[in-house]
C-alpha positions as CSV (number, residue, x, y, z in Angstrom):
1,X,-24.7,-3.4,9.2
2,X,-24.0,-5.5,6.1
3,X,-24.2,-4.3,2.6
4,X,-25.1,-6.0,-0.6
5,X,-22.3,-7.3,-2.7
6,X,-21.7,-5.2,-6.0
7,X,-20.6,-7.7,-8.5
8,X,-19.6,-5.5,-11.1
9,X,-15.9,-5.2,-11.7
10,X,-13.3,-4.4,-9.0
11,X,-14.4,-2.1,-6.1
12,X,-12.6,1.1,-5.4
13,X,-10.7,-0.4,-2.1
14,X,-9.4,-3.4,-4.0
15,X,-8.4,-1.3,-7.1
16,X,-6.2,0.9,-4.8
17,X,-4.8,-2.2,-2.8
18,X,-3.8,-3.9,-6.0
19,X,-2.2,-0.8,-7.4
20,X,-0.2,-0.5,-4.3
21,X,0.7,-4.1,-4.8
22,X,-0.5,-5.3,-1.4
23,X,-2.2,-8.6,-0.7
24,X,-5.4,-8.7,1.3
25,X,-3.2,-10.5,4.1
26,X,-0.6,-7.5,3.9
27,X,-3.3,-4.8,4.4
28,X,-5.0,-6.9,7.1
29,X,-1.9,-6.8,8.9
30,X,-1.3,-3.0,8.2
31,X,-4.8,-2.2,9.7
32,X,-4.9,-4.9,12.4
33,X,-7.9,-6.8,11.0
34,X,-8.3,-10.3,9.7
35,X,-8.0,-10.7,6.2
36,X,-11.5,-12.0,5.8
37,X,-12.6,-8.3,6.8
38,X,-10.5,-6.8,3.9
39,X,-12.4,-9.3,1.5
40,X,-15.9,-8.6,3.1
41,X,-15.1,-4.7,2.6
42,X,-13.8,-5.2,-1.1
43,X,-16.9,-7.2,-2.0
44,X,-19.4,-4.7,-0.2
45,X,-20.5,-7.5,2.3
46,X,-19.2,-5.2,5.4
47,X,-18.4,-1.4,5.6
48,X,-15.7,0.1,7.7
49,X,-15.9,1.9,11.1
50,X,-14.7,5.3,11.0
51,X,-11.4,3.9,12.9
52,X,-10.9,1.4,10.4
53,X,-11.4,4.0,7.5
54,X,-8.7,6.0,9.0
55,X,-6.3,2.9,9.4
56,X,-7.1,1.8,5.6
57,X,-6.4,5.6,4.5
58,X,-3.0,5.6,6.3
59,X,-1.9,1.9,5.3
60,X,-2.9,2.5,1.4
61,X,-1.8,6.3,1.6
62,X,-5.2,7.4,0.1
63,X,-8.3,9.5,0.7
64,X,-11.5,7.8,1.8
65,X,-13.1,9.0,-1.6
66,X,-10.6,6.8,-3.2
67,X,-11.6,3.7,-1.2
68,X,-15.2,3.5,-0.8
69,X,-18.4,4.7,-2.5
70,X,-20.2,8.0,-1.8
71,X,-23.0,5.9,-0.3
72,X,-20.8,4.2,2.1
73,X,-19.1,7.5,3.2
74,X,-22.3,9.1,3.6
75,X,-23.6,6.5,5.8
76,X,-20.7,6.8,8.1
77,X,-21.1,10.7,8.3
78,X,-24.7,10.1,9.2
79,X,-23.7,7.7,11.9
80,X,-21.0,10.2,13.4
81,X,-23.8,13.0,13.4
82,X,-26.1,10.8,15.2
83,X,-23.6,9.7,18.0
84,X,-23.0,13.5,18.5
85,X,-26.6,14.0,19.4
C-alpha cells in the first residue's frame, strides 16, 4: 500500500544510503530491485516488504530502526502478525 510522501528533509533510508556513499542504483543492485523502488522508499511513496527490509539492512549494514520510521515498521509487524493467523 502506498504511503504519502513526507517532504521535510532527508528520510532515514536516504540519510543512511548517502552516509554509506551509495547511489540509489548501487543500493538497488545490492538488493535486487529497480532504482525507482529505492526512490519510492526514500520518498515514502512505497514501503518495503519484510524481505526487502532485510536486504536493505544487509546492504547498508544497518538496523531497521535506522532506515524507516516507527510507523512503517509497526505496519510491517502488524502484517506479519495477521499473516500468522
